[in-house]
N, CA, C and O atoms as a CHARMM CRD file, in Angstrom:
* protein
*
  400
    1    1 MET  N    153.78200  36.97500  90.32000 PROA 1      0.00000
    2    1 MET  CA   154.59500  38.14300  90.57000 PROA 1      0.00000
    3    1 MET  C    153.98900  38.95100  91.71800 PROA 1      0.00000
    4    1 MET  O    154.71000  39.47300  92.56700 PROA 1      0.00000
    5    2 MET  N    152.66600  39.04800  91.73600 PROA 2      0.00000
    6    2 MET  CA   152.03600  39.82600  92.80700 PROA 2      0.00000
    7    2 MET  C    152.22300  39.16000  94.17000 PROA 2      0.00000
    8    2 MET  O    152.43100  39.84800  95.16900 PROA 2      0.00000
    9    3 LYS  N    152.15200  37.83800  94.22000 PROA 3      0.00000
   10    3 LYS  CA   152.35400  37.13500  95.49100 PROA 3      0.00000
   11    3 LYS  C    153.76300  37.38800  96.01600 PROA 3      0.00000
   12    3 LYS  O    153.95300  37.67300  97.19800 PROA 3      0.00000
   13    4 TYR  N    154.74000  37.28100  95.13400 PROA 4      0.00000
   14    4 TYR  CA   156.11800  37.52500  95.54100 PROA 4      0.00000
   15    4 TYR  C    156.29700  38.98200  95.96200 PROA 4      0.00000
   16    4 TYR  O    157.00200  39.27500  96.92800 PROA 4      0.00000
   17    5 GLY  N    155.65800  39.88300  95.23600 PROA 5      0.00000
   18    5 GLY  CA   155.74500  41.30200  95.57500 PROA 5      0.00000
   19    5 GLY  C    155.20800  41.59300  96.96400 PROA 5      0.00000
   20    5 GLY  O    155.77900  42.39200  97.70600 PROA 5      0.00000
   21    6 TYR  N    154.10600  40.94000  97.31000 PROA 6      0.00000
   22    6 TYR  CA   153.54600  41.15800  98.64000 PROA 6      0.00000
   23    6 TYR  C    154.48300  40.66600  99.74100 PROA 6      0.00000
   24    6 TYR  O    154.59600  41.30300 100.78800 PROA 6      0.00000
   25    7 THR  N    155.15300  39.53900  99.51100 PROA 7      0.00000
   26    7 THR  CA   156.09000  39.06900 100.53000 PROA 7      0.00000
   27    7 THR  C    157.27600  40.03600 100.66100 PROA 7      0.00000
   28    7 THR  O    157.80000  40.23800 101.75600 PROA 7      0.00000
   29    8 CYS  N    157.68500  40.62100  99.55100 PROA 8      0.00000
   30    8 CYS  CA   158.77500  41.60600  99.60000 PROA 8      0.00000
   31    8 CYS  C    158.33100  42.88700 100.29800 PROA 8      0.00000
   32    8 CYS  O    159.09600  43.48200 101.05600 PROA 8      0.00000
   33    9 LEU  N    157.11400  43.30200 100.04600 PROA 9      0.00000
   34    9 LEU  CA   156.63100  44.56200 100.63100 PROA 9      0.00000
   35    9 LEU  C    156.45100  44.46600 102.14100 PROA 9      0.00000
   36    9 LEU  O    156.47200  45.48800 102.82800 PROA 9      0.00000
   37   10 ARG  N    156.27500  43.26300 102.66600 PROA 10     0.00000
   38   10 ARG  CA   156.14900  43.09000 104.11700 PROA 10     0.00000
   39   10 ARG  C    157.43200  43.46600 104.84700 PROA 10     0.00000
   40   10 ARG  O    157.39400  43.79600 106.03200 PROA 10     0.00000
   41   11 GLN  N    158.56400  43.42000 104.15700 PROA 11     0.00000
   42   11 GLN  CA   159.84900  43.72800 104.78600 PROA 11     0.00000
   43   11 GLN  C    160.16000  45.21900 104.83300 PROA 11     0.00000
   44   11 GLN  O    161.12100  45.63000 105.48300 PROA 11     0.00000
   45   12 PHE  N    159.36500  46.02500 104.15500 PROA 12     0.00000
   46   12 PHE  CA   159.63300  47.46400 104.14700 PROA 12     0.00000
   47   12 PHE  C    159.48200  48.01300 105.56400 PROA 12     0.00000
   48   12 PHE  O    158.68300  47.49800 106.34600 PROA 12     0.00000
   49   13 PRO  N    160.23900  49.04800 105.89700 PROA 13     0.00000
   50   13 PRO  CA   160.07800  49.66100 107.21800 PROA 13     0.00000
   51   13 PRO  C    158.69200  50.29900 107.36200 PROA 13     0.00000
   52   13 PRO  O    158.04900  50.64400 106.37000 PROA 13     0.00000
   53   14 LYS  N    158.25100  50.44600 108.59800 PROA 14     0.00000
   54   14 LYS  CA   156.90900  50.98600 108.84600 PROA 14     0.00000
   55   14 LYS  C    156.72300  52.37200 108.24600 PROA 14     0.00000
   56   14 LYS  O    155.62600  52.72700 107.81500 PROA 14     0.00000
   57   15 SER  N    157.78300  53.14300 108.22100 PROA 15     0.00000
   58   15 SER  CA   157.67000  54.50000 107.68100 PROA 15     0.00000
   59   15 SER  C    157.37800  54.50900 106.18800 PROA 15     0.00000
   60   15 SER  O    156.84900  55.49300 105.66900 PROA 15     0.00000
   61   16 GLU  N    157.71200  53.43100 105.49100 PROA 16     0.00000
   62   16 GLU  CA   157.51800  53.36900 104.04300 PROA 16     0.00000
   63   16 GLU  C    156.31000  52.53900 103.62500 PROA 16     0.00000
   64   16 GLU  O    156.00800  52.45400 102.43400 PROA 16     0.00000
   65   17 ARG  N    155.63000  51.94100 104.55600 PROA 17     0.00000
   66   17 ARG  CA   154.50900  51.07500 104.19700 PROA 17     0.00000
   67   17 ARG  C    153.35800  51.83300 103.57000 PROA 17     0.00000
   68   17 ARG  O    152.60200  51.26600 102.78100 PROA 17     0.00000
   69   18 HSD  N    153.21400  53.09100 103.90200 PROA 18     0.00000
   70   18 HSD  CA   152.10400  53.86900 103.35900 PROA 18     0.00000
   71   18 HSD  C    152.53400  54.82100 102.25600 PROA 18     0.00000
   72   18 HSD  O    151.72300  55.60900 101.76900 PROA 18     0.00000
   73   19 THR  N    153.78200  54.76200 101.86000 PROA 19     0.00000
   74   19 THR  CA   154.24000  55.62900 100.77400 PROA 19     0.00000
   75   19 THR  C    154.71100  54.79100  99.59900 PROA 19     0.00000
   76   19 THR  O    153.91600  54.47900  98.71200 PROA 19     0.00000
   77   20 LEU  N    155.97500  54.42100  99.57000 PROA 20     0.00000
   78   20 LEU  CA   156.51600  53.66700  98.44000 PROA 20     0.00000
   79   20 LEU  C    155.86600  52.29000  98.31700 PROA 20     0.00000
   80   20 LEU  O    155.55900  51.83700  97.21400 PROA 20     0.00000
   81   21 SER  N    155.66200  51.64200  99.43400 PROA 21     0.00000
   82   21 SER  CA   155.02200  50.32500  99.41000 PROA 21     0.00000
   83   21 SER  C    153.60500  50.41500  98.84100 PROA 21     0.00000
   84   21 SER  O    153.20000  49.56500  98.04800 PROA 21     0.00000
   85   22 ALA  N    152.86700  51.42400  99.23500 PROA 22     0.00000
   86   22 ALA  CA   151.50200  51.60400  98.72800 PROA 22     0.00000
   87   22 ALA  C    151.50600  51.92600  97.23600 PROA 22     0.00000
   88   22 ALA  O    150.63400  51.46600  96.49800 PROA 22     0.00000
   89   23 GLU  N    152.47700  52.70900  96.79400 PROA 23     0.00000
   90   23 GLU  CA   152.56800  53.03300  95.36600 PROA 23     0.00000
   91   23 GLU  C    152.90700  51.79600  94.53900 PROA 23     0.00000
   92   23 GLU  O    152.35600  51.60200  93.45600 PROA 23     0.00000
   93   24 ILE  N    153.81000  50.96100  95.04400 PROA 24     0.00000
   94   24 ILE  CA   154.15600  49.72700  94.33300 PROA 24     0.00000
   95   24 ILE  C    152.93900  48.81400  94.26800 PROA 24     0.00000
   96   24 ILE  O    152.65100  48.22600  93.22500 PROA 24     0.00000
   97   25 ARG  N    152.22900  48.69800  95.37900 PROA 25     0.00000
   98   25 ARG  CA   151.02700  47.87100  95.41500 PROA 25     0.00000
   99   25 ARG  C    149.98500  48.38500  94.42000 PROA 25     0.00000
  100   25 ARG  O    149.36100  47.59700  93.71000 PROA 25     0.00000
  101   26 GLN  N    149.80000  49.69100  94.36800 PROA 26     0.00000
  102   26 GLN  CA   148.83500  50.29000  93.44000 PROA 26     0.00000
  103   26 GLN  C    149.24300  50.04800  91.98400 PROA 26     0.00000
  104   26 GLN  O    148.38800  49.79700  91.13500 PROA 26     0.00000
  105   27 THR  N    150.52700  50.12100  91.69900 PROA 27     0.00000
  106   27 THR  CA   151.02300  49.85500  90.34600 PROA 27     0.00000
  107   27 THR  C    150.78200  48.39900  89.96600 PROA 27     0.00000
  108   27 THR  O    150.42600  48.11300  88.82200 PROA 27     0.00000
  109   28 MET  N    150.97000  47.47300  90.90800 PROA 28     0.00000
  110   28 MET  CA   150.69600  46.06700  90.62100 PROA 28     0.00000
  111   28 MET  C    149.21000  45.84500  90.32500 PROA 28     0.00000
  112   28 MET  O    148.86400  45.07200  89.43200 PROA 28     0.00000
  113   29 TYR  N    148.33500  46.51900  91.07100 PROA 29     0.00000
  114   29 TYR  CA   146.89600  46.41900  90.80300 PROA 29     0.00000
  115   29 TYR  C    146.55800  46.96700  89.41900 PROA 29     0.00000
  116   29 TYR  O    145.73400  46.39800  88.70200 PROA 29     0.00000
  117   30 GLU  N    147.19800  48.07200  89.05000 PROA 30     0.00000
  118   30 GLU  CA   146.95400  48.67300  87.72800 PROA 30     0.00000
  119   30 GLU  C    147.42500  47.73300  86.61900 PROA 30     0.00000
  120   30 GLU  O    146.77000  47.62600  85.58300 PROA 30     0.00000
  121   31 ILE  N    148.53600  47.06300  86.82200 PROA 31     0.00000
  122   31 ILE  CA   149.01900  46.08400  85.84000 PROA 31     0.00000
  123   31 ILE  C    148.01300  44.95000  85.70100 PROA 31     0.00000
  124   31 ILE  O    147.70100  44.52700  84.58800 PROA 31     0.00000
  125   32 ASP  N    147.50900  44.46100  86.81900 PROA 32     0.00000
  126   32 ASP  CA   146.49900  43.40100  86.78800 PROA 32     0.00000
  127   32 ASP  C    145.25300  43.86000  86.03900 PROA 32     0.00000
  128   32 ASP  O    144.69200  43.12100  85.23000 PROA 32     0.00000
  129   33 ARG  N    144.83000  45.08700  86.31900 PROA 33     0.00000
  130   33 ARG  CA   143.65200  45.65800  85.65200 PROA 33     0.00000
  131   33 ARG  C    143.87400  45.75900  84.14100 PROA 33     0.00000
  132   33 ARG  O    142.98100  45.43600  83.35800 PROA 33     0.00000
  133   34 LEU  N    145.04700  46.20200  83.73900 PROA 34     0.00000
  134   34 LEU  CA   145.34400  46.36200  82.31300 PROA 34     0.00000
  135   34 LEU  C    145.46100  45.01700  81.59900 PROA 34     0.00000
  136   34 LEU  O    145.09500  44.90700  80.42900 PROA 34     0.00000
  137   35 ILE  N    145.96500  43.99600  82.28700 PROA 35     0.00000
  138   35 ILE  CA   146.03200  42.66800  81.68100 PROA 35     0.00000
  139   35 ILE  C    144.62300  42.15800  81.39800 PROA 35     0.00000
  140   35 ILE  O    144.35300  41.64800  80.31100 PROA 35     0.00000
  141   36 ILE  N    143.74100  42.29300  82.35500 PROA 36     0.00000
  142   36 ILE  CA   142.35500  41.85300  82.15600 PROA 36     0.00000
  143   36 ILE  C    141.69200  42.66300  81.05600 PROA 36     0.00000
  144   36 ILE  O    140.98200  42.10700  80.21800 PROA 36     0.00000
  145   37 ARG  N    141.91500  43.97000  81.05100 PROA 37     0.00000
  146   37 ARG  CA   141.33900  44.83000  80.01500 PROA 37     0.00000
  147   37 ARG  C    141.86100  44.45200  78.63200 PROA 37     0.00000
  148   37 ARG  O    141.11300  44.47600  77.65400 PROA 37     0.00000
  149   38 SER  N    143.14400  44.10200  78.55200 PROA 38     0.00000
  150   38 SER  CA   143.72400  43.70200  77.26900 PROA 38     0.00000
  151   38 SER  C    143.11800  42.40700  76.75000 PROA 38     0.00000
  152   38 SER  O    142.91700  42.24600  75.54600 PROA 38     0.00000
  153   39 GLN  N    142.83200  41.50000  77.64700 PROA 39     0.00000
  154   39 GLN  CA   142.24100  40.23300  77.24100 PROA 39     0.00000
  155   39 GLN  C    140.81200  40.41700  76.72400 PROA 39     0.00000
  156   39 GLN  O    140.37300  39.66900  75.85000 PROA 39     0.00000
  157   40 LYS  N    140.10300  41.37700  77.23900 PROA 40     0.00000
  158   40 LYS  CA   138.68600  41.54600  76.90100 PROA 40     0.00000
  159   40 LYS  C    138.44000  42.45500  75.69600 PROA 40     0.00000
  160   40 LYS  O    137.40000  42.34200  75.04600 PROA 40     0.00000
  161   41 ARG  N    139.36100  43.33800  75.39300 PROA 41     0.00000
  162   41 ARG  CA   139.14000  44.30500  74.30700 PROA 41     0.00000
  163   41 ARG  C    139.39700  43.70300  72.93900 PROA 41     0.00000
  164   41 ARG  O    140.20400  42.78800  72.77600 PROA 41     0.00000
  165   42 TYR  N    138.67900  44.24800  71.95600 PROA 42     0.00000
  166   42 TYR  CA   138.88900  43.83100  70.58300 PROA 42     0.00000
  167   42 TYR  C    140.13000  44.52600  70.01100 PROA 42     0.00000
  168   42 TYR  O    140.97500  43.88400  69.38600 PROA 42     0.00000
  169   43 PHE  N    140.23100  45.84300  70.23000 PROA 43     0.00000
  170   43 PHE  CA   141.41100  46.59900  69.82100 PROA 43     0.00000
  171   43 PHE  C    142.31400  46.73900  71.04100 PROA 43     0.00000
  172   43 PHE  O    142.01800  47.51100  71.95200 PROA 43     0.00000
  173   44 LYS  N    143.39800  46.00300  71.05700 PROA 44     0.00000
  174   44 LYS  CA   144.22300  45.85600  72.24500 PROA 44     0.00000
  175   44 LYS  C    145.46000  46.74200  72.28100 PROA 44     0.00000
  176   44 LYS  O    146.07200  46.89600  73.33800 PROA 44     0.00000
  177   45 LYS  N    145.83900  47.32400  71.15500 PROA 45     0.00000
  178   45 LYS  CA   147.15700  47.94500  71.05000 PROA 45     0.00000
  179   45 LYS  C    147.38500  49.05300  72.08100 PROA 45     0.00000
  180   45 LYS  O    148.42600  49.06600  72.73700 PROA 45     0.00000
  181   46 ASN  N    146.44800  49.97100  72.23500 PROA 46     0.00000
  182   46 ASN  CA   146.63800  51.07400  73.19100 PROA 46     0.00000
  183   46 ASN  C    146.71300  50.56700  74.62300 PROA 46     0.00000
  184   46 ASN  O    147.51800  51.05400  75.41800 PROA 46     0.00000
  185   47 THR  N    145.87900  49.59500  74.95100 PROA 47     0.00000
  186   47 THR  CA   145.89500  49.04300  76.30000 PROA 47     0.00000
  187   47 THR  C    147.20600  48.32300  76.57700 PROA 47     0.00000
  188   47 THR  O    147.74700  48.41500  77.67800 PROA 47     0.00000
  189   48 LEU  N    147.71800  47.60500  75.57900 PROA 48     0.00000
  190   48 LEU  CA   148.99600  46.91700  75.75600 PROA 48     0.00000
  191   48 LEU  C    150.15000  47.90200  75.90800 PROA 48     0.00000
  192   48 LEU  O    151.09300  47.64500  76.65600 PROA 48     0.00000
  193   49 GLN  N    150.07900  49.01900  75.20800 PROA 49     0.00000
  194   49 GLN  CA   151.11500  50.04100  75.37100 PROA 49     0.00000
  195   49 GLN  C    151.05600  50.63700  76.78300 PROA 49     0.00000
  196   49 GLN  O    152.09300  50.89700  77.39400 PROA 49     0.00000
  197   50 ASP  N    149.83600  50.85200  77.30000 PROA 50     0.00000
  198   50 ASP  CA   149.69300  51.33200  78.67800 PROA 50     0.00000
  199   50 ASP  C    150.24200  50.30700  79.66800 PROA 50     0.00000
  200   50 ASP  O    150.87200  50.66600  80.66300 PROA 50     0.00000
  201   51 LEU  N    149.99800  49.03900  79.38600 PROA 51     0.00000
  202   51 LEU  CA   150.51400  47.96500  80.23600 PROA 51     0.00000
  203   51 LEU  C    152.04100  47.95300  80.23200 PROA 51     0.00000
  204   51 LEU  O    152.66600  47.77000  81.27600 PROA 51     0.00000
  205   52 ASP  N    152.62700  48.14600  79.08100 PROA 52     0.00000
  206   52 ASP  CA   154.08800  48.19000  78.96200 PROA 52     0.00000
  207   52 ASP  C    154.65200  49.36100  79.76300 PROA 52     0.00000
  208   52 ASP  O    155.69100  49.22800  80.41000 PROA 52     0.00000
  209   53 ILE  N    153.98300  50.48600  79.72200 PROA 53     0.00000
  210   53 ILE  CA   154.41800  51.66300  80.48000 PROA 53     0.00000
  211   53 ILE  C    154.33300  51.38500  81.98000 PROA 53     0.00000
  212   53 ILE  O    155.24800  51.73900  82.72300 PROA 53     0.00000
  213   54 GLU  N    153.25100  50.75800  82.43500 PROA 54     0.00000
  214   54 GLU  CA   153.09700  50.45300  83.86200 PROA 54     0.00000
  215   54 GLU  C    154.15700  49.46200  84.33600 PROA 54     0.00000
  216   54 GLU  O    154.64100  49.56800  85.46300 PROA 54     0.00000
  217   55 LEU  N    154.51900  48.50700  83.49500 PROA 55     0.00000
  218   55 LEU  CA   155.57500  47.56300  83.86600 PROA 55     0.00000
  219   55 LEU  C    156.91200  48.28300  84.04500 PROA 55     0.00000
  220   55 LEU  O    157.66100  47.99200  84.97700 PROA 55     0.00000
  221   56 ALA  N    157.20300  49.22000  83.15100 PROA 56     0.00000
  222   56 ALA  CA   158.42900  50.01000  83.28400 PROA 56     0.00000
  223   56 ALA  C    158.38800  50.85600  84.55600 PROA 56     0.00000
  224   56 ALA  O    159.40300  51.02900  85.23200 PROA 56     0.00000
  225   57 HSD  N    157.21500  51.37600  84.86900 PROA 57     0.00000
  226   57 HSD  CA   157.03500  52.18100  86.07400 PROA 57     0.00000
  227   57 HSD  C    157.26900  51.32900  87.33000 PROA 57     0.00000
  228   57 HSD  O    157.91900  51.77300  88.27600 PROA 57     0.00000
  229   58 LEU  N    156.73200  50.10500  87.32600 PROA 58     0.00000
  230   58 LEU  CA   156.92900  49.19900  88.46200 PROA 58     0.00000
  231   58 LEU  C    158.40200  48.84500  88.62300 PROA 58     0.00000
  232   58 LEU  O    158.91900  48.81600  89.74000 PROA 58     0.00000
  233   59 LEU  N    159.06900  48.58000  87.52500 PROA 59     0.00000
  234   59 LEU  CA   160.48700  48.23200  87.58600 PROA 59     0.00000
  235   59 LEU  C    161.30400  49.38500  88.17400 PROA 59     0.00000
  236   59 LEU  O    162.24500  49.15600  88.93400 PROA 59     0.00000
  237   60 THR  N    160.94700  50.61100  87.82600 PROA 60     0.00000
  238   60 THR  CA   161.63600  51.78300  88.37100 PROA 60     0.00000
  239   60 THR  C    161.41800  51.90300  89.87700 PROA 60     0.00000
  240   60 THR  O    162.35000  52.21900  90.61700 PROA 60     0.00000
  241   61 LYS  N    160.19300  51.65300  90.33100 PROA 61     0.00000
  242   61 LYS  CA   159.90700  51.73200  91.76600 PROA 61     0.00000
  243   61 LYS  C    160.62000  50.63600  92.54300 PROA 61     0.00000
  244   61 LYS  O    161.10000  50.86800  93.65300 PROA 61     0.00000
  245   62 ILE  N    160.68900  49.44900  91.96500 PROA 62     0.00000
  246   62 ILE  CA   161.40000  48.35300  92.62500 PROA 62     0.00000
  247   62 ILE  C    162.89300  48.68500  92.72400 PROA 62     0.00000
  248   62 ILE  O    163.52900  48.42400  93.74500 PROA 62     0.00000
  249   63 ARG  N    163.44000  49.25700  91.66000 PROA 63     0.00000
  250   63 ARG  CA   164.85500  49.66100  91.67400 PROA 63     0.00000
  251   63 ARG  C    165.10200  50.73200  92.74500 PROA 63     0.00000
  252   63 ARG  O    166.11900  50.69800  93.43800 PROA 63     0.00000
  253   64 LEU  N    164.17800  51.66800  92.87400 PROA 64     0.00000
  254   64 LEU  CA   164.30700  52.70500  93.90000 PROA 64     0.00000
  255   64 LEU  C    164.28900  52.08400  95.29400 PROA 64     0.00000
  256   64 LEU  O    165.06400  52.48600  96.16100 PROA 64     0.00000
  257   65 ALA  N    163.41500  51.11000  95.51300 PROA 65     0.00000
  258   65 ALA  CA   163.34900  50.43700  96.82100 PROA 65     0.00000
  259   65 ALA  C    164.67200  49.74200  97.13200 PROA 65     0.00000
  260   65 ALA  O    165.11700  49.73400  98.28000 PROA 65     0.00000
  261   66 LYS  N    165.29700  49.16100  96.11700 PROA 66     0.00000
  262   66 LYS  CA   166.59500  48.51000  96.34300 PROA 66     0.00000
  263   66 LYS  C    167.66200  49.54800  96.65700 PROA 66     0.00000
  264   66 LYS  O    168.47600  49.34900  97.55800 PROA 66     0.00000
  265   67 GLU  N    167.66500  50.65400  95.92100 PROA 67     0.00000
  266   67 GLU  CA   168.67400  51.69100  96.14500 PROA 67     0.00000
  267   67 GLU  C    168.52600  52.34800  97.51700 PROA 67     0.00000
  268   67 GLU  O    169.51500  52.76500  98.12000 PROA 67     0.00000
  269   68 LEU  N    167.29000  52.44000  98.00600 PROA 68     0.00000
  270   68 LEU  CA   167.06100  52.99500  99.34500 PROA 68     0.00000
  271   68 LEU  C    167.24100  51.94300 100.43200 PROA 68     0.00000
  272   68 LEU  O    167.03700  52.21700 101.61500 PROA 68     0.00000
  273   69 GLU  N    167.62600  50.73900 100.02100 PROA 69     0.00000
  274   69 GLU  CA   167.90300  49.61600 100.91000 PROA 69     0.00000
  275   69 GLU  C    166.69100  49.14900 101.70700 PROA 69     0.00000
  276   69 GLU  O    166.82300  48.68700 102.84000 PROA 69     0.00000
  277   70 PHE  N    165.49600  49.27500 101.10000 PROA 70     0.00000
  278   70 PHE  CA   164.28900  48.70200 101.68700 PROA 70     0.00000
  279   70 PHE  C    164.11200  47.26500 101.23100 PROA 70     0.00000
  280   70 PHE  O    163.37800  46.49300 101.84700 PROA 70     0.00000
  281   71 LEU  N    164.78600  46.91600 100.15500 PROA 71     0.00000
  282   71 LEU  CA   164.63500  45.61600  99.52600 PROA 71     0.00000
  283   71 LEU  C    166.01900  44.98200  99.37300 PROA 71     0.00000
  284   71 LEU  O    166.90400  45.59100  98.77300 PROA 71     0.00000
  285   72 PRO  N    166.22300  43.77700  99.90000 PROA 72     0.00000
  286   72 PRO  CA   167.52100  43.10200  99.71900 PROA 72     0.00000
  287   72 PRO  C    167.78600  42.81500  98.23800 PROA 72     0.00000
  288   72 PRO  O    166.85400  42.66500  97.44800 PROA 72     0.00000
  289   73 PHE  N    169.05500  42.74200  97.88100 PROA 73     0.00000
  290   73 PHE  CA   169.43000  42.58700  96.47800 PROA 73     0.00000
  291   73 PHE  C    168.84900  41.32100  95.86800 PROA 73     0.00000
  292   73 PHE  O    168.38500  41.34500  94.72800 PROA 73     0.00000
  293   74 LYS  N    168.86500  40.21600  96.60600 PROA 74     0.00000
  294   74 LYS  CA   168.37800  38.94100  96.07000 PROA 74     0.00000
  295   74 LYS  C    166.88500  39.02000  95.74800 PROA 74     0.00000
  296   74 LYS  O    166.44300  38.52400  94.71200 PROA 74     0.00000
  297   75 LYS  N    166.12000  39.63900  96.63000 PROA 75     0.00000
  298   75 LYS  CA   164.67800  39.79300  96.37300 PROA 75     0.00000
  299   75 LYS  C    164.44100  40.74900  95.21500 PROA 75     0.00000
  300   75 LYS  O    163.54000  40.53600  94.40400 PROA 75     0.00000
  301   76 TYR  N    165.24800  41.79900  95.13500 PROA 76     0.00000
  302   76 TYR  CA   165.15600  42.71700  94.00200 PROA 76     0.00000
  303   76 TYR  C    165.42100  41.97500  92.69400 PROA 76     0.00000
  304   76 TYR  O    164.70700  42.15800  91.70900 PROA 76     0.00000
  305   77 GLU  N    166.44900  41.14300  92.69800 PROA 77     0.00000
  306   77 GLU  CA   166.82200  40.40000  91.50200 PROA 77     0.00000
  307   77 GLU  C    165.69500  39.46500  91.05700 PROA 77     0.00000
  308   77 GLU  O    165.34800  39.42400  89.87700 PROA 77     0.00000
  309   78 ASN  N    165.12600  38.71800  92.00400 PROA 78     0.00000
  310   78 ASN  CA   164.03400  37.79300  91.66600 PROA 78     0.00000
  311   78 ASN  C    162.80300  38.53300  91.16400 PROA 78     0.00000
  312   78 ASN  O    162.20400  38.14900  90.15900 PROA 78     0.00000
  313   79 TRP  N    162.43100  39.59300  91.86600 PROA 79     0.00000
  314   79 TRP  CA   161.22800  40.34800  91.52100 PROA 79     0.00000
  315   79 TRP  C    161.39300  41.03500  90.16800 PROA 79     0.00000
  316   79 TRP  O    160.47100  41.03100  89.35200 PROA 79     0.00000
  317   80 SER  N    162.55700  41.61900  89.93100 PROA 80     0.00000
  318   80 SER  CA   162.77100  42.29900  88.65000 PROA 80     0.00000
  319   80 SER  C    162.78900  41.30500  87.49400 PROA 80     0.00000
  320   80 SER  O    162.34700  41.63600  86.39400 PROA 80     0.00000
  321   81 LYS  N    163.29400  40.08500  87.72500 PROA 81     0.00000
  322   81 LYS  CA   163.24000  39.06300  86.67500 PROA 81     0.00000
  323   81 LYS  C    161.80200  38.72600  86.31400 PROA 81     0.00000
  324   81 LYS  O    161.48500  38.52000  85.14300 PROA 81     0.00000
  325   82 MET  N    160.93000  38.66800  87.31700 PROA 82     0.00000
  326   82 MET  CA   159.51100  38.38500  87.06200 PROA 82     0.00000
  327   82 MET  C    158.87200  39.50900  86.25500 PROA 82     0.00000
  328   82 MET  O    158.10400  39.25500  85.32700 PROA 82     0.00000
  329   83 VAL  N    159.19000  40.74800  86.60800 PROA 83     0.00000
  330   83 VAL  CA   158.62700  41.89700  85.88900 PROA 83     0.00000
  331   83 VAL  C    159.16000  41.94300  84.46100 PROA 83     0.00000
  332   83 VAL  O    158.41300  42.24300  83.52900 PROA 83     0.00000
  333   84 ILE  N    160.43800  41.65000  84.28500 PROA 84     0.00000
  334   84 ILE  CA   161.03300  41.64000  82.94400 PROA 84     0.00000
  335   84 ILE  C    160.39600  40.53900  82.09400 PROA 84     0.00000
  336   84 ILE  O    160.15300  40.73300  80.90400 PROA 84     0.00000
  337   85 GLU  N    160.13200  39.39700  82.70000 PROA 85     0.00000
  338   85 GLU  CA   159.47200  38.30100  81.97400 PROA 85     0.00000
  339   85 GLU  C    158.07100  38.71500  81.52900 PROA 85     0.00000
  340   85 GLU  O    157.65900  38.40700  80.41100 PROA 85     0.00000
  341   86 LEU  N    157.33900  39.41000  82.39800 PROA 86     0.00000
  342   86 LEU  CA   156.02600  39.94300  82.00400 PROA 86     0.00000
  343   86 LEU  C    156.17800  40.92400  80.85100 PROA 86     0.00000
  344   86 LEU  O    155.37200  40.92600  79.92000 PROA 86     0.00000
  345   87 GLY  N    157.21000  41.75600  80.91300 PROA 87     0.00000
  346   87 GLY  CA   157.46600  42.71000  79.84000 PROA 87     0.00000
  347   87 GLY  C    157.74100  42.02300  78.51300 PROA 87     0.00000
  348   87 GLY  O    157.30700  42.49400  77.46200 PROA 87     0.00000
  349   88 LYS  N    158.46100  40.91000  78.56200 PROA 88     0.00000
  350   88 LYS  CA   158.71900  40.14300  77.33900 PROA 88     0.00000
  351   88 LYS  C    157.42600  39.58100  76.77300 PROA 88     0.00000
  352   88 LYS  O    157.22000  39.58200  75.55900 PROA 88     0.00000
  353   89 MET  N    156.55800  39.10200  77.65200 PROA 89     0.00000
  354   89 MET  CA   155.27200  38.57000  77.18900 PROA 89     0.00000
  355   89 MET  C    154.42800  39.66200  76.52900 PROA 89     0.00000
  356   89 MET  O    153.82600  39.44900  75.47700 PROA 89     0.00000
  357   90 VAL  N    154.39700  40.82500  77.16300 PROA 90     0.00000
  358   90 VAL  CA   153.63400  41.94300  76.60600 PROA 90     0.00000
  359   90 VAL  C    154.24000  42.39200  75.28700 PROA 90     0.00000
  360   90 VAL  O    153.51400  42.68800  74.33800 PROA 90     0.00000
  361   91 GLY  N    155.56800  42.44500  75.22000 PROA 91     0.00000
  362   91 GLY  CA   156.24600  42.83400  73.98600 PROA 91     0.00000
  363   91 GLY  C    155.92400  41.89900  72.83600 PROA 91     0.00000
  364   91 GLY  O    155.68900  42.34700  71.71400 PROA 91     0.00000
  365   92 SER  N    155.91200  40.59900  73.10900 PROA 92     0.00000
  366   92 SER  CA   155.57800  39.65100  72.04700 PROA 92     0.00000
  367   92 SER  C    154.11300  39.74300  71.66500 PROA 92     0.00000
  368   92 SER  O    153.75800  39.51800  70.50800 PROA 92     0.00000
  369   93 TRP  N    153.25300  40.07400  72.63100 PROA 93     0.00000
  370   93 TRP  CA   151.82800  40.26600  72.35000 PROA 93     0.00000
  371   93 TRP  C    151.63900  41.47200  71.42800 PROA 93     0.00000
  372   93 TRP  O    150.85900  41.42100  70.47700 PROA 93     0.00000
  373   94 ILE  N    152.35700  42.55400  71.72000 PROA 94     0.00000
  374   94 ILE  CA   152.28800  43.75400  70.88300 PROA 94     0.00000
  375   94 ILE  C    152.82100  43.44700  69.48300 PROA 94     0.00000
  376   94 ILE  O    152.22600  43.85600  68.48600 PROA 94     0.00000
  377   95 LYS  N    153.93100  42.73300  69.41100 PROA 95     0.00000
  378   95 LYS  CA   154.52100  42.38000  68.11800 PROA 95     0.00000
  379   95 LYS  C    153.56200  41.51800  67.30200 PROA 95     0.00000
  380   95 LYS  O    153.46300  41.67900  66.08600 PROA 95     0.00000
  381   96 LYS  N    152.86600  40.61600  67.95800 PROA 96     0.00000
  382   96 LYS  CA   151.89700  39.75100  67.29100 PROA 96     0.00000
  383   96 LYS  C    150.75300  40.56500  66.70100 PROA 96     0.00000
  384   96 LYS  O    150.27300  40.26000  65.60900 PROA 96     0.00000
  385   97 LEU  N    150.31400  41.59400  67.41400 PROA 97     0.00000
  386   97 LEU  CA   149.21400  42.43800  66.93200 PROA 97     0.00000
  387   97 LEU  C    149.65500  43.34600  65.78700 PROA 97     0.00000
  388   97 LEU  O    148.85200  43.70000  64.92300 PROA 97     0.00000
  389   98 SER  N    150.93400  43.72100  65.78600 PROA 98     0.00000
  390   98 SER  CA   151.43500  44.62400  64.73800 PROA 98     0.00000
  391   98 SER  C    151.55200  43.94400  63.38500 PROA 98     0.00000
  392   98 SER  O    151.52800  44.59900  62.34300 PROA 98     0.00000
  393   99 GLY  N    151.67700  42.63500  63.41000 PROA 99     0.00000
  394   99 GLY  CA   151.78200  41.90500  62.15700 PROA 99     0.00000
  395   99 GLY  C    153.22600  41.69400  61.73700 PROA 99     0.00000
  396   99 GLY  O    154.15000  42.10000  62.44200 PROA 99     0.00000
  397  100 PRO  N    153.42300  41.05300  60.57900 PROA 100    0.00000
  398  100 PRO  CA   154.78500  40.71700  60.13600 PROA 100    0.00000
  399  100 PRO  C    155.60600  41.89400  59.70800 PROA 100    0.00000
  400  100 PRO  O    156.76200  41.73000  59.31800 PROA 100    0.00000
C-alpha cells in the first residue's frame, strides 16, 4: 500500500507536495509504526484501536485528495481498496483479541 501511495503522491501538484502530500506520507509512516508496535506488544488492543483510527484518517485524506482533483479516480479507487483491506485485517485482529 505504501509503494502504491508513493507513486500516487508523485502526481500531486508542486504546491501540494509539502502540505497534503506530506500529511498523507506521515500518516502512512504512523500506520507502519503502529503495525510494528502491535506485533511486538503483549497487550495489543489499544494499539490496534489507534491503528484503526489512523487508517480511517488516511482514507479521509485520500478522499480529500480525490475531491480536490489531485488524485485521479482510478488511483483513488485502487488506493482506497488497499486501505479498506488493511482495515478489514485490523478489524479481524481486534475481533480475535476480544474473544467469542
